[in-house]
C-alpha positions as CSV (number, residue, x, y, z in Angstrom):
1,X,-30.7,-74.5,-25.3
2,X,-28.6,-75.7,-28.2
3,X,-25.7,-73.5,-27.1
4,X,-26.0,-75.0,-23.6
5,X,-26.0,-78.5,-25.0
6,X,-22.9,-77.9,-27.1
7,X,-21.1,-76.4,-24.0
8,X,-22.0,-79.5,-22.0
9,X,-20.8,-81.9,-24.7
10,X,-17.4,-80.1,-25.1
11,X,-16.7,-79.9,-21.4
12,X,-15.6,-83.6,-20.8
13,X,-13.0,-83.2,-23.6
14,X,-11.7,-80.0,-22.1
15,X,-11.4,-81.6,-18.7
16,X,-9.7,-84.7,-19.9
17,X,-7.2,-82.5,-21.7
18,X,-6.7,-80.4,-18.6
19,X,-6.2,-83.5,-16.4
20,X,-3.6,-84.9,-18.8
21,X,-1.8,-81.6,-19.2
22,X,1.2,-80.9,-17.1
23,X,0.5,-78.5,-14.2
24,X,2.9,-75.8,-15.4
25,X,1.5,-75.9,-18.9
26,X,-2.1,-75.9,-17.5
27,X,-1.4,-72.8,-15.3
28,X,0.2,-71.1,-18.3
29,X,-2.9,-71.8,-20.4
30,X,-5.3,-70.4,-17.7
31,X,-3.1,-67.3,-17.2
32,X,-3.0,-66.6,-20.9
33,X,-6.7,-67.0,-21.3
34,X,-7.5,-64.7,-18.3
35,X,-4.7,-62.2,-18.5
36,X,-6.6,-59.6,-20.3
37,X,-10.2,-60.6,-19.2
38,X,-12.4,-58.5,-17.0
39,X,-14.0,-61.5,-15.4
40,X,-12.5,-63.6,-12.5
41,X,-12.7,-67.3,-13.4
42,X,-12.7,-70.0,-10.7
43,X,-12.4,-73.7,-11.2
44,X,-13.9,-75.9,-8.4
45,X,-13.4,-79.7,-8.3
46,X,-16.1,-82.1,-7.1
47,X,-15.1,-81.6,-3.5
48,X,-15.7,-77.8,-3.9
49,X,-12.0,-77.0,-3.6
50,X,-10.7,-74.2,-5.7
51,X,-8.3,-75.7,-8.2
52,X,-7.7,-72.4,-9.9
53,X,-8.6,-68.7,-9.8
54,X,-7.5,-66.1,-12.3
55,X,-4.9,-63.7,-11.1
56,X,-7.1,-60.6,-11.7
57,X,-8.9,-61.6,-8.5
58,X,-6.5,-59.2,-6.8
59,X,-7.9,-56.3,-8.9
60,X,-11.5,-57.3,-8.5
61,X,-11.6,-58.7,-4.9
62,X,-8.4,-57.3,-3.3
63,X,-7.2,-60.8,-2.4
64,X,-4.2,-62.7,-3.8
65,X,-4.8,-65.9,-5.8
66,X,-2.8,-67.8,-3.1
67,X,-5.1,-66.6,-0.4
68,X,-8.1,-68.1,-2.1
69,X,-6.2,-71.4,-2.6
70,X,-5.1,-71.5,1.0
71,X,-8.5,-70.5,2.5
72,X,-11.3,-72.5,0.7
73,X,-14.0,-70.6,2.7
74,X,-12.8,-67.1,1.8
75,X,-14.8,-66.7,-1.3
76,X,-18.1,-67.7,0.4
77,X,-17.3,-65.4,3.3
78,X,-17.0,-62.5,0.9
79,X,-20.6,-62.9,-0.3
80,X,-23.2,-60.6,1.3
81,X,-25.3,-62.6,3.9
82,X,-28.5,-61.7,2.1
83,X,-27.2,-63.2,-1.2
84,X,-25.7,-66.5,0.1
85,X,-28.9,-68.5,-0.3
86,X,-29.1,-67.3,-4.0
87,X,-25.4,-68.2,-4.3
88,X,-25.8,-71.7,-2.8
89,X,-29.0,-72.4,-4.9
90,X,-27.4,-71.2,-8.1
91,X,-24.2,-73.2,-7.8
92,X,-26.1,-76.5,-7.3
93,X,-29.0,-75.8,-9.7
94,X,-29.0,-77.8,-13.0
95,X,-29.5,-74.5,-14.9
96,X,-26.6,-72.8,-13.1
97,X,-25.2,-71.4,-16.3
98,X,-27.8,-68.6,-16.1
99,X,-26.6,-65.2,-14.8
100,X,-27.4,-63.9,-11.3
101,X,-26.4,-60.7,-9.5
102,X,-24.9,-60.9,-6.0
103,X,-22.9,-58.5,-3.7
104,X,-19.3,-59.2,-2.8
105,X,-17.4,-57.4,0.0
106,X,-13.9,-56.7,-1.1
107,X,-10.8,-56.7,1.2
108,X,-11.2,-52.9,1.5
109,X,-14.7,-53.3,3.0
110,X,-16.6,-51.9,0.0
111,X,-19.6,-53.8,-1.5
112,X,-19.4,-54.4,-5.2
113,X,-22.2,-55.8,-7.4
114,X,-21.0,-58.9,-9.4
115,X,-22.6,-60.8,-12.3
116,X,-22.1,-64.4,-11.3
117,X,-22.3,-67.5,-13.6
118,X,-21.8,-71.0,-12.5
119,X,-21.3,-73.7,-15.2
120,X,-21.4,-77.4,-14.1
121,X,-18.5,-79.6,-15.4
122,X,-19.0,-83.3,-16.3
123,X,-16.4,-85.9,-17.1
124,X,-16.4,-88.3,-20.1
125,X,-18.9,-90.5,-18.2
126,X,-21.4,-87.7,-17.8
127,X,-20.8,-87.5,-14.1
128,X,-20.6,-84.0,-12.5
129,X,-17.0,-83.4,-11.4
130,X,-16.8,-79.8,-10.6
131,X,-17.9,-76.4,-11.9
132,X,-16.5,-73.2,-13.5
133,X,-17.6,-69.9,-12.0
134,X,-17.1,-66.4,-13.3
135,X,-17.5,-63.0,-11.6
136,X,-17.9,-59.7,-13.5
137,X,-18.0,-56.3,-11.7
138,X,-21.3,-54.6,-12.6
139,X,-21.4,-51.9,-9.9
140,X,-21.2,-49.1,-12.4
141,X,-24.1,-50.5,-14.3
142,X,-26.1,-50.6,-11.1
143,X,-25.2,-47.0,-10.3
144,X,-26.1,-45.9,-13.8
145,X,-29.5,-47.6,-13.5
146,X,-30.1,-46.0,-10.2
147,X,-29.3,-42.5,-11.5
148,X,-31.6,-43.1,-14.5
149,X,-34.4,-44.1,-12.2
150,X,-33.8,-41.2,-9.9
151,X,-33.9,-38.7,-12.9
152,X,-37.1,-40.3,-14.2
153,X,-38.7,-40.1,-10.7
154,X,-37.7,-36.5,-10.4
155,X,-39.3,-35.7,-13.8
156,X,-42.5,-37.4,-12.8
157,X,-42.7,-35.7,-9.4
158,X,-41.9,-32.3,-10.7
159,X,-44.8,-29.8,-10.1
160,X,-43.9,-28.2,-13.5
161,X,-45.5,-29.8,-16.6
162,X,-42.8,-31.2,-18.8
163,X,-43.4,-32.2,-22.5
164,X,-41.0,-33.4,-25.1
165,X,-42.1,-33.4,-28.8
166,X,-40.4,-34.2,-32.0
167,X,-39.7,-31.5,-34.6
168,X,-43.3,-31.8,-35.9
169,X,-44.9,-31.4,-32.5
170,X,-45.8,-35.0,-31.8
171,X,-45.7,-35.7,-28.1
172,X,-43.0,-38.2,-27.2
173,X,-43.1,-37.7,-23.4
174,X,-45.3,-35.9,-20.9
175,X,-44.9,-36.1,-17.1
176,X,-47.7,-36.5,-14.6
177,X,-47.9,-32.8,-13.8
178,X,-48.6,-32.0,-17.5
179,X,-51.7,-34.3,-17.4
180,X,-52.9,-32.6,-14.3
181,X,-55.3,-29.7,-13.9
182,X,-52.7,-27.0,-14.3
183,X,-51.8,-28.1,-17.8
184,X,-55.0,-29.5,-19.1
185,X,-55.8,-26.1,-20.7
186,X,-53.6,-26.9,-23.6
187,X,-55.7,-29.8,-24.7
188,X,-52.9,-32.2,-25.3
189,X,-53.3,-36.0,-25.4
190,X,-50.3,-38.3,-25.2
191,X,-49.1,-39.4,-28.6
192,X,-50.8,-36.7,-30.5
193,X,-49.6,-33.4,-31.9
194,X,-49.3,-30.5,-29.5
195,X,-51.9,-27.9,-30.1
196,X,-49.3,-25.2,-29.9
197,X,-48.2,-26.3,-33.4
198,X,-51.6,-25.5,-34.8
199,X,-52.1,-22.4,-37.0
200,X,-54.2,-20.7,-34.3
201,X,-51.4,-20.8,-31.8
202,X,-48.8,-19.8,-34.4
203,X,-50.7,-16.6,-34.9
204,X,-51.2,-16.0,-31.2
205,X,-47.5,-16.6,-30.5
206,X,-45.8,-15.1,-33.6
207,X,-42.4,-14.7,-31.9
208,X,-42.1,-18.3,-30.6
209,X,-41.2,-20.0,-33.9
210,X,-38.5,-17.6,-35.1
211,X,-36.9,-18.0,-31.7
212,X,-36.9,-21.8,-32.0
213,X,-35.6,-21.8,-35.5
214,X,-32.7,-19.7,-34.2
215,X,-32.0,-22.4,-31.6
216,X,-32.9,-20.1,-28.7
217,X,-35.1,-20.6,-25.6
218,X,-38.4,-18.8,-25.7
219,X,-40.4,-17.8,-22.6
220,X,-43.9,-16.3,-22.4
221,X,-47.4,-16.5,-21.1
222,X,-50.7,-17.6,-22.6
223,X,-54.2,-17.0,-21.4
224,X,-56.3,-20.2,-21.8
225,X,-59.9,-21.2,-21.0
226,X,-60.7,-24.3,-19.0
227,X,-64.1,-25.3,-17.7
228,X,-65.3,-21.7,-18.2
229,X,-62.4,-20.1,-16.3
230,X,-59.5,-18.2,-17.7
231,X,-56.1,-19.4,-16.6
232,X,-52.6,-18.0,-17.2
233,X,-50.0,-20.5,-18.3
234,X,-46.3,-19.8,-18.3
235,X,-44.4,-21.5,-21.1
236,X,-40.6,-22.1,-21.5
237,X,-39.8,-23.7,-24.8
238,X,-36.3,-24.9,-25.6
239,X,-35.1,-26.5,-28.8
240,X,-32.9,-29.6,-28.6
241,X,-30.1,-29.4,-31.2
242,X,-28.0,-32.2,-32.8
243,X,-24.3,-31.8,-33.7
244,X,-25.3,-30.0,-36.9
245,X,-27.3,-27.5,-34.8
246,X,-30.5,-28.9,-36.3
247,X,-33.6,-29.0,-34.1
248,X,-34.5,-32.6,-33.4
249,X,-36.8,-32.3,-30.3
250,X,-38.5,-29.5,-28.5
251,X,-38.8,-29.3,-24.6
252,X,-41.8,-27.5,-23.1
253,X,-42.0,-26.5,-19.5
254,X,-45.5,-25.5,-18.6
255,X,-46.7,-24.0,-15.3
256,X,-50.0,-22.6,-14.2
257,X,-49.3,-19.1,-12.8
258,X,-52.9,-18.0,-12.5
259,X,-52.7,-17.7,-8.7
260,X,-49.4,-15.7,-8.9
261,X,-50.9,-13.3,-11.4
262,X,-54.0,-12.9,-9.3
263,X,-51.9,-12.3,-6.2
264,X,-49.8,-9.7,-8.1
265,X,-53.0,-7.9,-9.2
266,X,-54.4,-8.0,-5.7
267,X,-51.1,-6.6,-4.3
268,X,-51.2,-3.8,-6.9
269,X,-54.7,-2.9,-5.9
270,X,-53.9,-2.9,-2.3
271,X,-50.8,-0.8,-3.0
272,X,-52.9,1.7,-4.9
273,X,-55.4,1.9,-2.1
274,X,-52.6,2.4,0.4
275,X,-51.1,5.2,-1.8
276,X,-54.5,6.9,-2.0
277,X,-54.8,6.6,1.8
278,X,-51.4,8.1,2.3
279,X,-52.2,11.0,-0.1
280,X,-55.4,11.7,1.8
281,X,-53.5,11.7,5.1
282,X,-50.9,14.0,3.6
283,X,-53.5,16.4,2.3
284,X,-55.3,16.5,5.6
285,X,-51.9,17.1,7.3
286,X,-51.2,20.0,5.0
287,X,-54.6,21.6,5.6
288,X,-54.3,21.1,9.3
289,X,-50.8,22.7,9.3
290,X,-52.0,25.7,7.3
291,X,-54.9,26.3,9.7
292,X,-52.7,25.9,12.7
293,X,-50.1,28.3,11.3
294,X,-52.8,31.0,11.0
295,X,-54.2,30.4,14.4
296,X,-51.8,29.0,16.9
297,X,-48.3,29.6,15.5
298,X,-45.9,31.9,17.4
299,X,-44.6,34.6,15.1
300,X,-42.3,37.5,15.9
301,X,-40.0,40.1,14.3
302,X,-36.4,40.2,15.5
303,X,-33.8,42.9,14.7
304,X,-30.1,42.3,14.2
305,X,-29.3,42.5,17.9
306,X,-31.8,39.8,18.7
307,X,-34.5,42.0,20.3
308,X,-38.1,41.3,19.7
309,X,-39.9,44.1,17.9
310,X,-43.3,42.5,17.6
311,X,-44.8,39.1,18.7
312,X,-48.3,37.6,18.4
313,X,-50.7,36.4,21.0
314,X,-49.9,32.7,20.5
315,X,-46.9,33.1,22.9
316,X,-49.3,33.7,25.8
317,X,-51.1,30.4,25.1
318,X,-47.8,28.5,24.8
319,X,-45.5,30.2,27.3
320,X,-47.9,32.3,29.5
321,X,-45.9,35.4,28.7
322,X,-47.6,38.7,27.8
323,X,-46.8,40.2,24.5
324,X,-46.2,43.6,26.1
325,X,-43.6,42.2,28.4
326,X,-41.7,40.5,25.6
327,X,-41.8,43.4,23.2
328,X,-38.4,45.0,23.2
329,X,-36.9,42.2,25.2
330,X,-34.2,39.8,24.0
331,X,-35.4,36.6,22.3
332,X,-33.3,34.6,24.8
333,X,-35.7,35.7,27.6
334,X,-38.2,33.0,26.7
335,X,-36.3,30.7,24.2
336,X,-33.1,28.7,24.7
337,X,-29.9,30.6,23.6
338,X,-28.5,27.7,21.5
339,X,-31.7,27.8,19.5
340,X,-31.9,31.6,19.0
341,X,-28.4,31.7,17.6
342,X,-29.7,29.8,14.6
343,X,-32.4,32.4,13.9
344,X,-29.7,34.7,12.4
345,X,-29.2,32.3,9.5
346,X,-31.7,31.6,6.9
347,X,-33.2,28.2,7.4
348,X,-35.4,26.1,9.6
349,X,-35.3,23.5,12.2
350,X,-36.8,22.0,15.3
351,X,-36.1,22.1,19.0
352,X,-37.5,20.8,22.2
353,X,-38.2,23.3,25.0
354,X,-37.9,21.3,28.2
355,X,-39.4,24.2,30.2
356,X,-42.8,23.7,28.8
357,X,-42.1,20.2,27.4
358,X,-43.1,21.0,23.8
359,X,-41.6,20.5,20.4
360,X,-41.4,23.5,18.0
361,X,-40.5,23.8,14.4
362,X,-39.0,27.2,13.5
363,X,-38.4,29.1,10.3
364,X,-36.4,32.3,9.9
365,X,-36.5,34.6,6.8
366,X,-35.8,38.2,5.9
367,X,-38.6,40.8,6.3
368,X,-39.2,43.1,3.4
369,X,-38.4,46.3,5.4
370,X,-35.4,47.4,7.5
371,X,-35.5,48.9,10.9
372,X,-34.7,52.6,11.8
373,X,-31.0,51.7,12.0
374,X,-31.2,50.2,8.5
375,X,-30.6,46.7,9.9
376,X,-32.3,43.6,8.5
377,X,-35.3,42.4,10.3
378,X,-36.0,38.6,10.5
379,X,-39.3,37.0,10.7
380,X,-39.3,33.9,12.9
381,X,-42.3,31.5,13.2
382,X,-42.5,28.8,15.8
383,X,-45.0,26.0,15.1
384,X,-46.0,23.6,17.8
385,X,-45.2,20.2,16.5
386,X,-45.5,18.3,19.8
387,X,-48.6,16.5,18.5
388,X,-46.8,15.4,15.4
389,X,-43.9,14.0,17.3
390,X,-46.2,12.1,19.7
391,X,-48.2,10.8,16.7
392,X,-45.1,9.6,15.0
393,X,-44.0,7.7,18.1
394,X,-47.5,6.3,18.5
395,X,-47.6,5.3,14.8
396,X,-44.2,3.6,15.1
397,X,-45.4,1.7,18.2
398,X,-48.7,0.8,16.5
399,X,-46.9,-0.3,13.3
400,X,-44.5,-2.5,15.3
401,X,-47.4,-4.0,17.3
402,X,-49.4,-4.6,14.2
403,X,-46.4,-6.2,12.4
404,X,-45.8,-8.4,15.3
405,X,-49.4,-9.5,15.6
406,X,-49.7,-10.2,11.9
407,X,-46.5,-12.3,11.9
408,X,-47.7,-14.2,15.0
409,X,-51.0,-14.9,13.3
410,X,-49.2,-16.2,10.2
411,X,-47.0,-18.4,12.4
412,X,-50.0,-19.7,14.3
413,X,-51.8,-20.5,11.1
414,X,-48.7,-22.4,9.9
415,X,-48.6,-24.4,13.1
416,X,-52.4,-25.1,12.8
417,X,-51.9,-26.4,9.3
418,X,-48.9,-28.5,10.4
419,X,-51.1,-29.9,13.2
420,X,-53.9,-30.8,10.9
421,X,-51.5,-32.5,8.5
422,X,-49.8,-34.4,11.3
423,X,-53.1,-35.6,12.7
424,X,-54.2,-36.8,9.2
425,X,-51.0,-38.6,8.6
426,X,-51.1,-40.2,12.1
427,X,-54.7,-41.4,11.5
428,X,-53.9,-42.9,8.1
429,X,-50.8,-44.7,9.4
430,X,-52.3,-46.0,12.7
431,X,-54.8,-48.5,11.2
432,X,-52.4,-50.4,8.8
433,X,-49.7,-50.4,11.5
434,X,-52.1,-51.9,13.9
435,X,-53.1,-54.9,11.8
436,X,-49.4,-55.4,10.7
437,X,-48.4,-55.5,14.3
438,X,-51.2,-58.0,15.1
439,X,-50.3,-60.2,12.1
440,X,-46.6,-60.2,13.1
441,X,-47.5,-61.4,16.6
442,X,-49.7,-64.1,15.2
443,X,-47.0,-65.1,12.7
444,X,-44.5,-65.4,15.6
445,X,-46.9,-67.8,17.4
446,X,-47.3,-69.9,14.2
447,X,-43.5,-70.0,13.8
448,X,-43.1,-71.4,17.3
449,X,-45.7,-74.1,16.6
450,X,-44.0,-74.9,13.3
451,X,-40.6,-75.2,15.0
452,X,-42.0,-77.5,17.7
453,X,-43.6,-79.6,14.9
454,X,-40.3,-80.0,13.0
455,X,-38.5,-81.0,16.2
456,X,-41.3,-83.4,17.2
457,X,-41.2,-84.9,13.7
458,X,-37.5,-85.5,13.8
459,X,-37.8,-87.0,17.3
460,X,-40.6,-89.4,16.1
461,X,-38.4,-90.6,13.2
462,X,-35.5,-91.1,15.7
463,X,-37.6,-93.1,18.1
464,X,-39.0,-95.3,15.2
465,X,-35.6,-97.0,15.0
466,X,-35.0,-96.1,11.3
467,X,-31.5,-94.8,11.7
468,X,-31.0,-94.3,8.0
469,X,-34.2,-92.4,7.7
470,X,-33.3,-90.3,10.8
471,X,-29.8,-89.6,9.3
472,X,-31.4,-88.5,6.0
473,X,-33.7,-86.2,7.9
474,X,-30.8,-84.6,9.8
475,X,-28.8,-84.2,6.6
476,X,-31.8,-82.6,4.8
477,X,-32.3,-80.3,7.8
478,X,-28.6,-79.3,7.8
479,X,-28.3,-78.9,4.0
480,X,-31.4,-76.7,3.9
481,X,-30.3,-74.5,6.8
482,X,-33.6,-75.1,8.6
483,X,-32.2,-74.2,12.0
484,X,-30.8,-71.0,10.6
485,X,-34.0,-70.1,8.8
486,X,-36.2,-70.8,11.8
487,X,-33.9,-68.7,14.1
488,X,-33.5,-65.9,11.6
489,X,-37.2,-65.8,10.8
490,X,-37.9,-65.4,14.5
491,X,-35.4,-62.6,14.7
492,X,-36.9,-60.9,11.6
493,X,-40.4,-61.1,13.2
494,X,-39.1,-59.7,16.5
495,X,-37.4,-56.8,14.7
496,X,-40.5,-56.1,12.6
497,X,-42.7,-56.1,15.7
498,X,-40.2,-53.7,17.3
499,X,-40.4,-51.5,14.1
500,X,-44.2,-51.4,14.2
501,X,-44.0,-50.5,17.9
502,X,-41.7,-47.6,17.1
503,X,-44.0,-46.4,14.3
504,X,-46.9,-46.5,16.8
505,X,-45.0,-44.4,19.2
506,X,-44.2,-41.9,16.4
507,X,-47.9,-41.8,15.4
508,X,-48.9,-41.3,19.0
509,X,-46.4,-38.4,19.3
510,X,-47.8,-36.9,16.0
511,X,-51.3,-37.0,17.4
512,X,-50.2,-35.6,20.7
513,X,-48.3,-32.8,19.0
514,X,-51.1,-31.8,16.6
515,X,-54.1,-31.9,18.9
516,X,-56.2,-30.3,16.2
517,X,-59.5,-31.1,18.0
518,X,-58.0,-30.1,21.4
519,X,-56.9,-26.5,21.1
520,X,-58.3,-25.3,24.4
521,X,-57.0,-25.3,28.0
522,X,-56.7,-28.8,29.6
523,X,-54.9,-30.6,32.4
524,X,-51.7,-31.8,30.6
525,X,-48.6,-33.8,31.4
526,X,-45.7,-31.6,30.3
527,X,-43.5,-34.6,29.8
528,X,-45.9,-35.8,27.1
529,X,-45.5,-32.4,25.4
530,X,-41.7,-32.7,25.6
531,X,-41.8,-36.2,24.1
532,X,-44.1,-35.2,21.3
533,X,-42.0,-32.1,20.5
534,X,-38.8,-34.2,20.7
535,X,-40.3,-36.7,18.2
536,X,-41.2,-34.0,15.8
537,X,-37.8,-32.3,16.0
538,X,-35.9,-35.5,15.9
539,X,-34.9,-35.2,12.3
540,X,-33.3,-31.8,13.1
541,X,-31.6,-33.2,16.2
542,X,-30.4,-36.7,15.5
543,X,-27.4,-35.9,13.3
544,X,-25.3,-34.0,15.8
545,X,-27.0,-34.1,19.2
546,X,-27.4,-36.6,22.0
547,X,-30.5,-36.2,24.2
548,X,-30.2,-36.6,28.0
549,X,-33.4,-36.7,30.0
550,X,-33.9,-36.0,33.7
551,X,-37.6,-36.1,34.3
552,X,-38.7,-35.6,37.8
553,X,-42.1,-35.9,39.4
554,X,-44.4,-33.4,37.7
555,X,-48.1,-32.9,38.3
556,X,-50.4,-32.0,35.4
557,X,-50.6,-28.4,34.4
558,X,-53.7,-26.5,33.2
559,X,-52.6,-25.2,29.8
560,X,-53.0,-25.2,26.0
561,X,-50.8,-28.3,25.0
562,X,-50.7,-27.3,21.3
563,X,-49.2,-23.9,22.2
564,X,-46.7,-25.4,24.6
565,X,-45.7,-27.9,21.9
566,X,-44.9,-25.0,19.7
567,X,-42.7,-23.4,22.5
568,X,-40.8,-26.7,23.2
569,X,-40.3,-27.4,19.5
570,X,-38.8,-24.0,19.0
571,X,-36.5,-24.3,21.9
572,X,-35.3,-27.8,20.8
573,X,-34.7,-26.7,17.2
574,X,-32.8,-23.6,18.4
575,X,-30.7,-25.8,20.7
576,X,-29.8,-28.2,17.9
577,X,-28.9,-25.3,15.5
578,X,-26.6,-23.9,18.2
579,X,-24.5,-27.1,18.2
580,X,-22.2,-27.0,15.1
581,X,-20.8,-30.6,15.3
582,X,-21.7,-32.9,18.1
583,X,-23.2,-32.0,21.4
584,X,-25.7,-32.7,24.2
585,X,-29.2,-31.4,24.8
586,X,-30.2,-31.9,28.4
587,X,-34.0,-31.9,29.3
588,X,-35.0,-31.6,32.9
589,X,-38.4,-31.3,34.7
590,X,-39.4,-30.8,38.3
591,X,-41.9,-29.1,40.4
592,X,-42.1,-27.1,43.6
593,X,-45.1,-25.9,45.6
594,X,-46.2,-23.2,43.0
595,X,-44.5,-23.9,39.7
596,X,-43.8,-26.7,37.2
597,X,-40.3,-26.3,35.8
598,X,-38.7,-27.3,32.5
599,X,-35.2,-26.6,31.4
600,X,-33.7,-27.1,27.9
601,X,-29.9,-26.9,28.1
602,X,-27.4,-27.3,25.3
603,X,-23.6,-27.1,25.1
604,X,-23.6,-25.1,21.9
605,X,-22.0,-21.8,20.9
606,X,-23.9,-19.8,23.5
607,X,-24.6,-16.0,23.1
608,X,-23.3,-12.7,24.3
609,X,-25.0,-10.5,26.9
610,X,-26.1,-8.1,24.1
611,X,-27.8,-10.9,22.1
612,X,-29.2,-12.5,25.2
613,X,-30.9,-9.2,26.3
614,X,-32.7,-8.9,22.9
615,X,-33.6,-12.5,22.0
616,X,-37.3,-12.0,23.0
617,X,-37.7,-8.9,20.9
618,X,-39.8,-9.3,17.9
619,X,-37.9,-9.7,14.6
620,X,-34.5,-9.9,16.3
621,X,-32.4,-12.7,14.9
622,X,-28.8,-13.6,14.6
623,X,-29.4,-15.9,11.6
624,X,-28.7,-15.0,8.0
625,X,-31.3,-13.2,5.9
626,X,-33.9,-15.7,4.8
627,X,-33.1,-18.3,7.5
628,X,-35.1,-16.8,10.3
629,X,-37.9,-14.4,11.0
630,X,-36.9,-13.4,14.5
631,X,-40.3,-14.3,15.8
632,X,-39.8,-17.7,17.3
633,X,-38.7,-16.7,20.8
634,X,-41.0,-13.7,20.8
635,X,-43.9,-16.0,20.2
636,X,-42.6,-18.4,22.9
637,X,-42.4,-15.5,25.3
638,X,-46.0,-14.4,24.5
639,X,-47.4,-18.0,24.9
640,X,-45.7,-18.5,28.3
641,X,-46.9,-15.0,29.4
642,X,-50.4,-15.8,28.4
643,X,-50.2,-18.9,30.6
644,X,-49.1,-16.7,33.5
645,X,-45.7,-18.3,33.4
646,X,-42.1,-17.2,33.2
647,X,-39.3,-17.8,30.7
648,X,-35.7,-17.0,31.3
649,X,-32.4,-17.7,29.7
650,X,-28.8,-18.2,30.8
651,X,-26.0,-18.2,28.3
652,X,-22.4,-17.3,27.7
653,X,-20.2,-17.5,24.5
654,X,-18.8,-20.9,24.1
655,X,-20.6,-22.3,27.2
656,X,-24.0,-23.2,25.8
657,X,-27.5,-21.9,26.6
658,X,-30.2,-22.9,29.1
659,X,-33.9,-21.9,28.8
660,X,-36.0,-22.2,31.9
661,X,-39.8,-22.4,31.7
662,X,-42.0,-21.9,34.8
663,X,-45.8,-22.7,34.6
664,X,-48.2,-22.2,37.5
665,X,-49.5,-25.5,39.0
666,X,-52.8,-23.8,40.0
667,X,-54.9,-22.3,37.3
668,X,-55.6,-18.6,37.5
669,X,-59.1,-17.2,37.7
670,X,-59.0,-16.4,34.0
671,X,-58.0,-20.0,33.2
672,X,-60.6,-21.5,35.5
673,X,-63.3,-19.5,33.8
674,X,-62.7,-21.4,30.6
675,X,-62.0,-24.8,32.1
676,X,-64.2,-27.6,31.0
């Protein structure tokens, strides 16, 4: 207060000297004072005209000093509309020498934060005759404060426990996750010494402290007990070094990995069980193969010319040829020639005989004795492996079917979880939005009555004949911007009511999309499903897509709305992802005598005929690894098929894609049997 008083007492002298100083000398004085200053200094006279503004206004505001002198309203127009009331209040307030922060729009269109100070000027009679105002750019300070707050928020919201201690182990900082259940096992209390520094833990983690002394990061795990249960905690400890490489602080990252270790152990057990199962299957397969070789394999002896010298009875069961007929005959009489040529080489192989439609595996090796012409004799065995080939095909089909079913089940569980979460969020938001909307409507009515009261009061004063009092009332109304405040308040209330209405629509779409308690078949308006799915997918669509709607008359369809929401959401997201920059998604509905139709059309990149022919195959995807499972359209196909509907696609590279859904208007007998 003393400093302020001294400033006020010295101002009249300064003003008198400035008034008596020649204009050229006064300008030189101001320019010398403000030449190297970071602040822009303005001198306003008692009529609020700018008598002087420092030349660095060009650097700070982007406007020349002459432009401010020629346009008195320019400075006020640069102030952000939300800060003008603060500006007007500050420049007329007796304590105007205090600092305030306002936003200024420069000539380049950017918003800069300014520290603004307004100091009243009085003449030698103590009368206010103007003011001095200064502007200092503090945008960087604001940005630094924002980044600091963002970093602090990120630390507090991190799921990993974060602790900072001094070199002696006293806790200086611990985030919220550290105080949670997953880190409570370490028994740490804010402000006290970390239990890891106790002698017990030093003995349990002997390699930790040498690592820290060496200035290196240590990572390990510790088994702890909490509430009678053992938990595995992963620790990452990093020393913080000063310029002399001395440890000043220690950073601890602590995360409960009990669930991950349990999952790993369970996965190991399942892998071991699966290995044992495969070993058992392989053992049974070997035993079966040995038994089959001794009973049902075709075996024959062949000389160097390819004539059969001896053959077992199995040939009759497989080929229906008598052994006596084949003995002495050429092997090509009952086997394909291209196969028999391979028998002269040592080895083995398989072939398919299309005459009897069987697969055989063959082996050829030398017999111990030679024939009467001293030629080598080869032993050839033919083993019927038709069953194995069929089993392999069946196993492959079964594996693909099981893999598809399992992935679909996981996807359905995810959608169910999302639905439950959406329903919960919608329920929690709906109530407060309701009374906010109601209160805003009531507030709007109060504002209208208050506006009418102010107008009536002014009219009464005017009719009373007190012209001076009426003029004072008008001046007070004008100086306080009452008309602007009443009009702007009405607009704010109207915008707020519009906002609550939009929130209510979003909540309604969330509830419609989730339908957690409505998972069966019901008569449903497909346009509601489209709107609900569009609302959920809007965050994926809004940045690069424009939605066009062409909804025709559409009767209700007997279906599972939650599953159809899943189909429509998948199609909308795919359409948005197919548009790289800006495009249009066109939605159309109509009905004929038998079907309800929905088309989702985009003008994105489209697809080739090869891709289009495979898009409904399970696990087929054109996305990068990790970006898609290849199950979305496969699940859509299954859902539409289960509803006895049809899904088709038209597409060409560079011309976009159109998906066409057809759902029966009349429920099938299967659907009617489960109808409510």
